[in-house]
ChimeraX commands (.cxc) that place a marker at each C-alpha (Angstrom):
marker #1 position 125.50,59.66,105.54 radius 0.5
marker #1 position 126.80,60.20,102.00 radius 0.5
marker #1 position 123.51,59.04,100.56 radius 0.5
marker #1 position 121.61,61.70,102.52 radius 0.5
marker #1 position 123.95,64.44,101.36 radius 0.5
marker #1 position 123.65,63.31,97.76 radius 0.5
marker #1 position 119.87,63.06,98.02 radius 0.5
marker #1 position 119.69,66.55,99.62 radius 0.5
marker #1 position 121.81,68.12,96.78 radius 0.5
marker #1 position 119.85,66.10,94.15 radius 0.5
marker #1 position 116.50,67.27,95.45 radius 0.5
marker #1 position 117.75,70.81,95.85 radius 0.5
marker #1 position 118.95,70.87,92.34 radius 0.5
marker #1 position 115.78,69.55,90.92 radius 0.5
marker #1 position 113.69,72.05,92.86 radius 0.5
marker #1 position 115.93,74.83,91.55 radius 0.5
marker #1 position 115.45,73.60,87.97 radius 0.5
marker #1 position 111.72,73.32,88.50 radius 0.5
marker #1 position 111.51,76.82,89.91 radius 0.5
marker #1 position 113.42,78.24,86.86 radius 0.5
marker #1 position 111.11,76.38,84.45 radius 0.5
marker #1 position 108.04,77.72,86.38 radius 0.5
marker #1 position 109.38,81.25,86.04 radius 0.5
marker #1 position 110.14,80.87,82.40 radius 0.5
marker #1 position 106.83,79.21,81.47 radius 0.5
marker #1 position 104.87,81.69,83.57 radius 0.5
marker #1 position 106.29,84.63,81.64 radius 0.5
marker #1 position 105.73,82.92,78.34 radius 0.5
marker #1 position 102.12,82.35,79.29 radius 0.5
marker #1 position 101.85,86.09,80.29 radius 0.5
marker #1 position 103.09,86.99,76.76 radius 0.5
marker #1 position 100.32,85.02,75.31 radius 0.5
marker #1 position 97.71,86.44,77.53 radius 0.5
marker #1 position 98.86,90.05,77.10 radius 0.5
marker #1 position 99.17,89.78,73.30 radius 0.5
marker #1 position 95.52,88.59,73.13 radius 0.5
marker #1 position 94.54,91.82,74.90 radius 0.5
marker #1 position 96.02,94.12,72.16 radius 0.5
marker #1 position 93.11,94.13,69.78 radius 0.5
marker #1 position 90.60,94.67,72.73 radius 0.5
marker #1 position 92.72,97.52,74.08 radius 0.5
marker #1 position 92.81,99.15,70.63 radius 0.5
marker #1 position 89.07,98.76,70.19 radius 0.5
marker #1 position 88.33,100.26,73.59 radius 0.5
marker #1 position 90.46,103.37,72.77 radius 0.5
marker #1 position 89.11,106.37,71.02 radius 0.5
marker #1 position 90.12,105.12,67.68 radius 0.5
marker #1 position 87.08,106.69,65.97 radius 0.5
marker #1 position 88.42,110.18,66.74 radius 0.5
marker #1 position 91.71,109.52,64.89 radius 0.5
marker #1 position 92.43,110.46,61.26 radius 0.5
marker #1 position 91.10,107.96,58.66 radius 0.5
marker #1 position 94.73,106.80,57.81 radius 0.5
marker #1 position 95.40,105.92,61.45 radius 0.5
marker #1 position 92.05,104.15,61.69 radius 0.5
marker #1 position 93.13,101.98,58.80 radius 0.5
marker #1 position 96.44,101.22,60.33 radius 0.5
marker #1 position 94.78,100.23,63.57 radius 0.5
marker #1 position 92.42,97.94,61.69 radius 0.5
marker #1 position 95.50,96.12,60.22 radius 0.5
marker #1 position 97.05,95.90,63.69 radius 0.5
marker #1 position 93.80,94.44,65.09 radius 0.5
marker #1 position 93.75,91.83,62.26 radius 0.5
marker #1 position 97.36,90.88,62.73 radius 0.5
marker #1 position 97.05,90.55,66.52 radius 0.5
marker #1 position 94.26,88.01,66.40 radius 0.5
marker #1 position 96.84,85.23,66.66 radius 0.5
marker #1 position 98.75,85.35,69.92 radius 0.5
marker #1 position 102.47,85.89,70.34 radius 0.5
marker #1 position 103.98,82.79,71.70 radius 0.5
marker #1 position 107.46,81.26,72.37 radius 0.5
marker #1 position 107.82,77.90,71.02 radius 0.5
marker #1 position 110.09,74.90,71.82 radius 0.5
marker #1 position 111.63,73.71,68.58 radius 0.5
marker #1 position 108.72,75.11,66.50 radius 0.5
marker #1 position 106.51,72.44,67.99 radius 0.5
marker #1 position 104.98,73.35,71.32 radius 0.5
marker #1 position 104.01,76.80,72.60 radius 0.5
marker #1 position 105.50,77.38,76.06 radius 0.5
marker #1 position 102.64,78.05,78.51 radius 0.5
marker #1 position 101.34,76.99,81.88 radius 0.5
marker #1 position 99.50,74.05,80.32 radius 0.5
marker #1 position 102.84,72.63,79.01 radius 0.5
marker #1 position 104.57,72.86,82.45 radius 0.5
marker #1 position 101.68,71.10,84.06 radius 0.5
marker #1 position 101.95,68.33,81.50 radius 0.5
marker #1 position 105.57,68.09,82.29 radius 0.5
marker #1 position 104.96,67.78,86.07 radius 0.5
marker #1 position 102.21,65.20,85.51 radius 0.5
marker #1 position 104.51,63.12,83.30 radius 0.5
marker #1 position 107.33,63.39,85.83 radius 0.5
marker #1 position 105.11,62.16,88.62 radius 0.5
marker #1 position 103.79,59.36,86.57 radius 0.5
marker #1 position 107.38,58.33,85.77 radius 0.5
marker #1 position 108.46,58.50,89.38 radius 0.5
marker #1 position 105.29,56.49,90.48 radius 0.5
marker #1 position 105.83,53.80,87.87 radius 0.5
marker #1 position 109.56,53.45,88.56 radius 0.5
marker #1 position 108.77,53.29,92.22 radius 0.5
marker #1 position 106.26,50.48,91.63 radius 0.5
marker #1 position 108.79,48.59,89.51 radius 0.5
marker #1 position 111.32,48.75,92.29 radius 0.5
marker #1 position 108.82,47.41,94.72 radius 0.5
marker #1 position 107.92,44.53,92.44 radius 0.5
marker #1 position 111.62,43.61,91.76 radius 0.5
marker link #1:1,2 radius 0.2
marker link #1:2,3 radius 0.2
marker link #1:3,4 radius 0.2
marker link #1:4,5 radius 0.2
marker link #1:5,6 radius 0.2
marker link #1:6,7 radius 0.2
marker link #1:7,8 radius 0.2
marker link #1:8,9 radius 0.2
marker link #1:9,10 radius 0.2
marker link #1:10,11 radius 0.2
marker link #1:11,12 radius 0.2
marker link #1:12,13 radius 0.2
marker link #1:13,14 radius 0.2
marker link #1:14,15 radius 0.2
marker link #1:15,16 radius 0.2
marker link #1:16,17 radius 0.2
marker link #1:17,18 radius 0.2
marker link #1:18,19 radius 0.2
marker link #1:19,20 radius 0.2
marker link #1:20,21 radius 0.2
marker link #1:21,22 radius 0.2
marker link #1:22,23 radius 0.2
marker link #1:23,24 radius 0.2
marker link #1:24,25 radius 0.2
marker link #1:25,26 radius 0.2
marker link #1:26,27 radius 0.2
marker link #1:27,28 radius 0.2
marker link #1:28,29 radius 0.2
marker link #1:29,30 radius 0.2
marker link #1:30,31 radius 0.2
marker link #1:31,32 radius 0.2
marker link #1:32,33 radius 0.2
marker link #1:33,34 radius 0.2
marker link #1:34,35 radius 0.2
marker link #1:35,36 radius 0.2
marker link #1:36,37 radius 0.2
marker link #1:37,38 radius 0.2
marker link #1:38,39 radius 0.2
marker link #1:39,40 radius 0.2
marker link #1:40,41 radius 0.2
marker link #1:41,42 radius 0.2
marker link #1:42,43 radius 0.2
marker link #1:43,44 radius 0.2
marker link #1:44,45 radius 0.2
marker link #1:45,46 radius 0.2
marker link #1:46,47 radius 0.2
marker link #1:47,48 radius 0.2
marker link #1:48,49 radius 0.2
marker link #1:49,50 radius 0.2
marker link #1:50,51 radius 0.2
marker link #1:51,52 radius 0.2
marker link #1:52,53 radius 0.2
marker link #1:53,54 radius 0.2
marker link #1:54,55 radius 0.2
marker link #1:55,56 radius 0.2
marker link #1:56,57 radius 0.2
marker link #1:57,58 radius 0.2
marker link #1:58,59 radius 0.2
marker link #1:59,60 radius 0.2
marker link #1:60,61 radius 0.2
marker link #1:61,62 radius 0.2
marker link #1:62,63 radius 0.2
marker link #1:63,64 radius 0.2
marker link #1:64,65 radius 0.2
marker link #1:65,66 radius 0.2
marker link #1:66,67 radius 0.2
marker link #1:67,68 radius 0.2
marker link #1:68,69 radius 0.2
marker link #1:69,70 radius 0.2
marker link #1:70,71 radius 0.2
marker link #1:71,72 radius 0.2
marker link #1:72,73 radius 0.2
marker link #1:73,74 radius 0.2
marker link #1:74,75 radius 0.2
marker link #1:75,76 radius 0.2
marker link #1:76,77 radius 0.2
marker link #1:77,78 radius 0.2
marker link #1:78,79 radius 0.2
marker link #1:79,80 radius 0.2
marker link #1:80,81 radius 0.2
marker link #1:81,82 radius 0.2
marker link #1:82,83 radius 0.2
marker link #1:83,84 radius 0.2
marker link #1:84,85 radius 0.2
marker link #1:85,86 radius 0.2
marker link #1:86,87 radius 0.2
marker link #1:87,88 radius 0.2
marker link #1:88,89 radius 0.2
marker link #1:89,90 radius 0.2
marker link #1:90,91 radius 0.2
marker link #1:91,92 radius 0.2
marker link #1:92,93 radius 0.2
marker link #1:93,94 radius 0.2
marker link #1:94,95 radius 0.2
marker link #1:95,96 radius 0.2
marker link #1:96,97 radius 0.2
marker link #1:97,98 radius 0.2
marker link #1:98,99 radius 0.2
marker link #1:99,100 radius 0.2
marker link #1:100,101 radius 0.2
marker link #1:101,102 radius 0.2
marker link #1:102,103 radius 0.2
marker link #1:103,104 radius 0.2
marker link #1:104,105 radius 0.2
view
């Protein structure tokens, strides 16, 4: 009975951690997607009706926003949906391989 309680709490904890990771990575992915829309939104606006100085400023903003905003993990990986999918795949592979090792032993 103690094994079942421990298993239940362990699975509940892992599901909670996974849910929090999914929320965080989803929001980071939305940051990337929305930041890539900034130059398109500026271009679709009535920028040509604005004064020349503002048009130049908008051109600079468009040039600077070509590179997406992204949150990184230790300056190495950009946090996005692709990375969380990679984590899940790696986790399932680890569980599968460890399960096969236990069956063979």
